[in-house]
C-alpha positions in Angstrom: 0.0 0.0 0.0 2.8 2.4 0.9 6.3 2.4 -0.6 9.2 4.7 0.1 12.1 4.2 -2.3 15.4 5.8 -1.6 13.8 9.0 -0.1 16.1 11.9 0.8 15.0 15.1 2.5 17.1 17.9 4.0 16.3 21.2 5.7 19.3 23.4 4.9 22.4 21.6 6.1 20.3 19.1 8.2 20.0 15.9 6.2 17.0 14.3 7.9 16.1 11.4 5.5 19.1 9.8 3.8 17.8 7.1 1.6 14.8 5.7 3.4 13.4 2.4 1.9 10.2 1.1 3.5 7.3 -1.0 2.4 3.9 -1.2 4.2 1.6 -4.0 3.2 -2.1 -3.4 2.6 -4.1 -4.0 5.8 -1.0 -4.2 8.0 0.2 -2.1 10.9 3.7 -0.7 10.6 5.3 1.0 13.6 8.3 3.2 13.1 10.6 3.5 16.2 13.7 5.6 16.7 15.0 8.5 18.8 13.7 12.1 18.7 14.9 14.0 15.7 15.6 10.9 13.6 13.0 11.8 10.9 10.0 9.7 11.8 7.5 12.7 11.5 9.2 13.9 8.3 8.7 10.4 6.8 5.0 10.5 7.5 4.6 14.1 6.3 6.4 13.0 3.1 3.9 10.2 2.5 1.0 12.8 2.9 2.7 15.1 0.5 3.1 17.8 3.2 6.9 17.6 2.7 8.5 17.2 -0.7 11.7 15.0 -0.8 14.6 16.1 -2.9 14.9 12.7 -4.4 13.4 9.2 -4.3 9.8 8.2 -4.8 6.8 7.6 -2.6 3.8 5.7 -3.8 0.5 4.9 -2.2 -1.5 2.1 -3.8 0.8 2.4 -6.8 0.3 6.1 -7.3 3.2 8.6 -7.0 2.1 11.0 -4.1 3.4 14.0 -6.1 1.1 13.3 -9.0 -2.1 12.4 -7.1 -5.2 14.6 -6.9 -4.8 16.2 -3.5 -8.4 16.1 -2.3 -9.1 12.5 -3.4 -5.7 11.4 -2.1 -6.0 12.9 1.4 -9.6 11.6 1.7 -8.1 8.2 1.9 -6.3 9.1 5.2 -7.1 9.5 8.8 -4.8 10.9 11.4 -4.4 10.8 15.2 -2.2 13.7 16.2 0.3 13.6 19.1 -1.3 16.4 21.0 -4.8 15.6 20.1 -5.1 18.8 17.9 -8.8 19.2 18.8 -10.4 22.5 17.9 -11.0 24.3 21.2 -14.0 26.3 20.1 -15.9 23.4 18.6 -18.0 20.8 20.5 -16.7 17.3 20.5 -19.1 16.0 17.9 -18.0 18.7 15.4 -14.4 17.8 16.1 -15.1 14.2 15.3 -17.2 15.0 12.2 -14.9 17.8 11.0 -14.2 16.2 7.6 -17.8 15.0 7.2 -19.0 18.6 7.4 -16.7 19.9 4.6 -15.6 19.3 1.1 -16.2 16.3 -1.1 -17.2 14.1 1.9 -19.8 16.6 3.3 -22.9 15.1 4.9 -26.0 16.7 6.2 -25.4 18.1 9.7 -27.8 15.7 11.4 -26.2 12.7 9.7 -22.7 13.9 10.5 -23.7 14.2 14.2 -25.1 10.7 14.2 -21.8 9.3 12.8 -19.8 11.3 15.3 -21.8 9.8 18.2 -21.5 6.3 16.8 -17.7 6.7 16.5 -17.5 8.2 20.1 -19.3 5.1 21.3 -16.8 2.9 19.4 -14.0 4.4 21.4 -15.8 4.0 24.7 -17.4 7.5 25.1 -21.1 8.1 25.8 -23.3 10.3 23.7 -23.4 13.0 26.4 -19.8 13.8 25.6 -20.8 15.0 22.1 -21.8 18.5 23.2 -18.9 19.2 25.5 -15.9 21.3 24.6 -12.5 19.6 24.5 -11.3 21.6 27.6 -14.0 19.8 29.6 -12.4 16.4 28.9 -9.5 14.6 30.5 -6.4 13.9 28.5 -7.5 10.3 27.9 -10.9 11.3 26.8 -9.4 13.9 24.4 -7.2 11.1 22.9 -10.3 9.0 22.4 -12.0 11.9 20.6 -9.0 12.2 18.4 -9.2 8.5 17.6 -12.9 8.8 16.8 -12.1 11.7 14.4 -9.4 9.7 12.8 -11.8 6.9 11.9 -15.0 9.0 11.3 -14.7 8.9 7.5 -13.8 5.2 7.3 -10.3 5.9 5.9 -8.2 3.2 4.2 -5.0 4.4 5.8 -4.5 5.8 9.3 -1.4 7.5 10.8 -0.9 7.6 14.6 1.6 10.1 15.9 2.8 9.1 19.4 -0.7 7.9 20.3 0.0 7.4 24.1 2.0 10.6 24.8 1.0 12.2 28.1 -1.2 9.3 29.2 -0.8 7.2 32.4 0.2 3.6 31.8 -3.4 2.3 32.3 -5.0 4.8 29.9 -2.1 4.2 27.4 -2.9 0.5 27.5 -6.6 1.2 26.8 -5.7 3.4 23.8 -3.3 0.8 22.5 -6.0 -1.9 22.7 -8.6 0.4 21.1 -6.3 1.1 18.2 -5.5 -2.5 17.6 -9.2 -3.5 17.7 -10.4 -0.7 15.5 -7.8 -1.1 12.8 -8.3 -4.9 12.7 -12.1 -4.3 12.3 -11.6 -1.8 9.5 -8.8 -3.6 7.7 -7.0 -0.3 7.5 -3.3 0.1 6.6 -1.6 2.0 9.5 1.7 3.7 10.2 2.5 4.7 13.8 5.5 6.6 15.2 6.1 6.0 18.9 8.7 5.8 21.6 6.4 3.6 23.8 7.5 0.0 23.5 4.2 -1.2 25.0 2.4 0.5 22.0 4.8 -1.2 19.6 4.1 -4.6 21.0 0.3 -4.1 21.0 -0.2 -2.3 17.8 2.5 -3.5 15.4 2.5 -6.2 12.8 5.8 -5.0 11.5 8.4 -2.7 13.0 11.0 -0.4 11.3 13.9 1.2 13.2 14.8 4.7 11.8 18.2 6.0 12.8 20.5 8.6 11.2 18.0 9.1 8.3 17.9 5.4 7.3 16.0 2.3 8.1 18.4 0.2 10.3 16.1 -2.8 10.5 12.6 -3.8 9.6 10.7 -7.0 10.3 7.8 -8.7 12.1 7.3 -7.5 15.6 7.7 -11.1 16.7 11.4 -10.9 15.5 12.2 -7.5 17.0 13.7 -8.9 20.3 16.1 -11.1 18.2 16.8 -8.6 15.5 20.6 -8.9 16.1 21.0 -5.1 15.5 22.8 -3.2 18.3 20.7 0.0 17.5 17.4 -1.9 17.8 18.6 -3.7 20.9 19.6 -0.5 22.7 16.5 1.3 21.8 13.9 -1.3 22.7 15.6 -2.0 26.1 16.2 1.7 26.8 19.9 1.3 27.5 22.0 4.4 28.1 25.1 2.7 26.6 25.4 1.5 23.0 25.8 2.9 19.5 23.0 5.5 19.9 24.5 8.5 21.7 22.3 10.1 24.3 22.0 13.9 23.8 23.1 15.6 27.0 
């Protein structure tokens, strides 16, 4: 479904992606791990066409992302943002149905509200939450609202950017389980970037380790612990010593 072939991207003298090669199979969950500043977010933005690489090609379902019709292309995606990225001035149901109220996917307001309430229920929130403002919700509830928004338009591809950041371990586990259940039900292709190894083990079918602008290792999550790569080993076990230098 998604292929990155020798992708390079720099910002001034900062070479962020240095020949990234990655393949994400249709209906599978790929999780990208790696330290802060290694290019994980840039890789996802490149797939979405928000960042244009200097060289290399990126295709989604066989189509070069630089040649795709933008509206139709982006309509295939859902996104759960790291900080929630909810609109403070809109009630929860309008946040969830934001895409359904605009553009080519626009639905009548009553129908969009019904879909929003259905998706809120799917992520474990009751209908009375629909008319609250995001500021009235806990961090875990806001994350669930963000997840409901990500799936509201039944996308084929969903990106998750640090889905458990800022959550306590119990709520993080709840969100991880929800993501796994939902993407399995939908049959969606997903890419996740995370530092949370519990997320990796719950969400992933396949894992890719991005370091110094390149994919160091990729394979099934079941093989991650025996990858035999010192960078992967240091990262997944959180060791201070190893080939990855800690920024002090």
